N, C-alpha and C positions, 0 to 999 in steps of 0.2 A: 287574426291572432297574430301575437309579437313574431318578428323575425330573427331574434337571438335566443328563442328554444333552443336546447341541445336532446333532450330528452323528453317523448310527448309518450306517458302511459294513460292510456285511454279503454284501461281491461275492464269487459263486463260490462258495458253500456247500452244503449239501443241505438247506437249509430248507424243510419243507412246513407246512402249515397244515391242524390238524386239526380239523373240525368242531363236536367237542364239547369243545375246549380247545386255546387258541391265547392267546399272550401278548399282554399289552395293550402299547401303547407309550409313551413317556415324552413328556409332555405339553408339553415345552419343545424337542422336535425343529423343526429349522429345514430340513434335510435328512434323508433315507433312501435308501439306496443297497442294493437288495434285486436286484440284476442278477446273473443265470446262477443262479438256486436252482430247487426244484421245486415253486412254489407254483401252485397252479389255482385259487384263488379267494380273495375279497378280502371279510373279514368285513362287515357293513354298516357298523360303527361303527369300525371299524380306525383308520380315518384322521380320528377324529374329533380332530384337532392343530392349534391356532388358529394356531400361528405357522410350520405347514410352509410352505416354498416350493417345495421340488423334492422328488419322488417318481421315483426310478427303479427300475422293475420290468421291466427289458428281459431277452427271453431266460428267461423262466419258461412256464408252461402254462396261463395264465388263457385262458378261450376266452368269458368274457362280461363286460362292463362295463355296470354298471346305475346309474341316477339314484341308487338308494340308496347305492350307493357312492362316489359324489362328492359326496353331498348336504354332508356337511361343509364344504367347502369352496364352497357357494354365499352371495353374499350379500357386503355389503362388509367384512366382518370377517376375511373371510377374506386370507391372505398367499399363496397358492398361484401362481407363475408358469412352470413349467415342470412337463411331465408327459409321462413317458416310458413308454410301455406297449407298444414295440416287440417285436418276435420274439416274439409268443405266439401263441395260438392263436384268438382272438378273430376271430366270425364274423358277428356282427352288434352294432348299438350300438344302444341307447335313443333314442326320440324325445326330444330335449331335455336328453338327458345332459351336453352341454357350456356349454349355455346360460346356466347360473347361474355358469359360473367367470367372474367379470367381470372378473378380474384377470391370466388365464393369459396368457401371451405366447409359450408353444411347447408346442405338441402334439405329440407324436411316436407315430404308429400304424404305423410301416412295417412290414414281414414279418410282416403277420398272414394272415387268410381274409377277410376283409372283401370279400362279394362284391356289395353294395350301399348305397347311403346313404340311407336313411329319409328322409321328413319332417323339415325343423327338427333334424336332428341336428348341422349344424354352421350355427348359423342364430343371430345376435345375439350373439356373444361380442366384445365390444368394444374388448380389448385385444391379442387375438391377432394375431400377427408372424409367426409360421412353423407350417405345417400340414404334417407330411411323411406321405403314404400310398401310399409306393412300396412294390412286390413284396406287393401285396393280390391279390385278384382281381374287380377291378374291370373287367369288360369291358363296360360301357357306361355312360357319364358322363350322366344324366339326371333328369330331376325326379320326384320322388315324390309323388302327391297334390297336384300343381300348386305343389311347394316345390321350389325349385331348389337342387342337393346343397350349394351351398357360396352361401350367401345373409346378407346383411348385415354385413358384415366388415370394417368401415370401416378396421382398420388392418392387415389382412392385407399381408403383402410376399413373402411363399415361399410357394408352393402345389406340392408335388412329388406328382405321378402318374405318375410315369417307372418304366418296368420292373414292370409285373404281373406276377405269375408265369405260368411258360411256356405253361400250358395255358389260362389266363386272359387274354391281353394284352387292353388294350382297343382294340377296334375302332371305336366310335361316341362321338363326342362331341358331344351332342344340343344343340338351338340354346337351351334353357333351363338349361343346365350351370350357368351363373355368373349372378349378379345381386347388383348393389351393389360392386362389390370396389374400389373408388376408389384402395386403397393398392396395389394389386398390383403389385409390379416383377419378378418371374421367376416364370414359368409353363413347368413341366417337363412334358411329355406323352411325352417320348424313349423309346426302347426299347420300343415297342408294335407294335400290327398295324395302325395306322391307314392305310386306302386313300386318305383323301380329307383334305384341308386342311380343317381345322374352322372353315369359313366361318361357318356358322350360330351357334355359339357365340360367335365374335370381333365379328360384325357387330351381334348384338341389342343387348350392352352398351357402356358408353363404359369403355376401360382408361385413363386419362389418363395413369397413372403407370409402364405397363408397357413395362418397358428391354430385358428377354432371354423371348423364345419359344422354346422347344426342342423341336424336333419330330424331332429326327435318330435313325434308327436303328429307323423305321418302314417301312411299304410303301407311302406314297403316289406316286400316278403321275402326278397333275397338281396345278396352282394352279388351274386354272379353275373358276369358279362360275357361277352364272346371271346374275349381275348385277355392273357393274363398281363398285358399292357395298360388295362384298364384303368389301373393305379398305377401311373407313372413314375417313374423316379425321380421327374420334377416336381412331383405333388409332396410340397415338403410339410402336408397339415401336420401338428404335433397332438392334437386334440379333439378328438372326432364323437359327436354324441348321436347315436342312434337308438338310444331308449324309446319305449312306449311306440313300437311299431309292431310289425306282423311277420317279422323274421324268424323262418321254421327251419333254415340251415346254414351252416358256413362250410364251405368246401376247401380244400386243402389250398387252391391257389387263390380265393378270393381277397386276399389282405398280403398278398405273399410280397409286393415291392415296398410294403409300407414300412420300412425299417427305421424310418426316423419319428413313428408314432409313440407318443407317450401315455397318450390316456384314451381308452376307449370306453363308450358307455353302451352297454347291451341289455341293460335290464328292463323289465316289462315287456320283453318279447315272445317268442314261440319256441324258442329251442329247447332240445333234451339232449342228453348225452349220448343218441343215438344218430343225434342229426348234425353234430359237430365235427368237423373230422380232426383224428387225433392230432396232425400234424399243423391245425389251422392257425395258429399262434406263433409257429416256431421262428419263423425269420422277423419278428417284431422284437428285435433285441434291445430296443430303448423302452419298450413298453414299461410304466410302473403302475399303473392304473387299469384294472380292467372290470 
């Protein structure tokens, strides 16, 4: 293959990599598109391409992504900013696999079979802005070995955990799920099987940039918690989506501290006049849409 190629678009072919013989890629590549092929593994040094900015290997048959696969992109000389390995068969991720990707901004892992997030997998990726993990098998979002699944991601703005696979819907978001996500603006947990509002996870940390909290299409039956501080003043969410749940009541103090909330969506729940406290919305002084 010529070494002066900058873009390689091999979308929707029948490409497969053999263990004993595979084609080396041109060193000058900046973008490679291998979406919808039959690739089931990645040779350790295959992506040793110093100028590569985008990798698209969506809709293949890859089952594992390791530190050695991504090692060529570690360090300050790497140019990689967008990695798309969605819609494969990945079930596990190596500890620290992404931490060396110091320029990575977009990571797409949706549509795999990831069933847990080990310690320090999504940890200290300094430029990461968008992380998509929808349609995996994350039944529980919780820490492993005292390490939060999403930790020290200073520029992360979008975190998508919605619509896990049908038999593996998220049921629990633990208190230690998030740590130091100061730029998070959009958190998607919709389309799962949560039965309680994730108070512990949202009250343990400060989310000064959070604008949209998506919890629609779950099985949430109540907003109540053990303490009025469950919605702390530091939770600056402006748009909260709770429609299509099974919420039966709203107590006086459930929303007491959300004075910055502008939009609140409660359609298609199980509320009635008798189950909404008369003063439930009294302190929502910024509310414009209900």
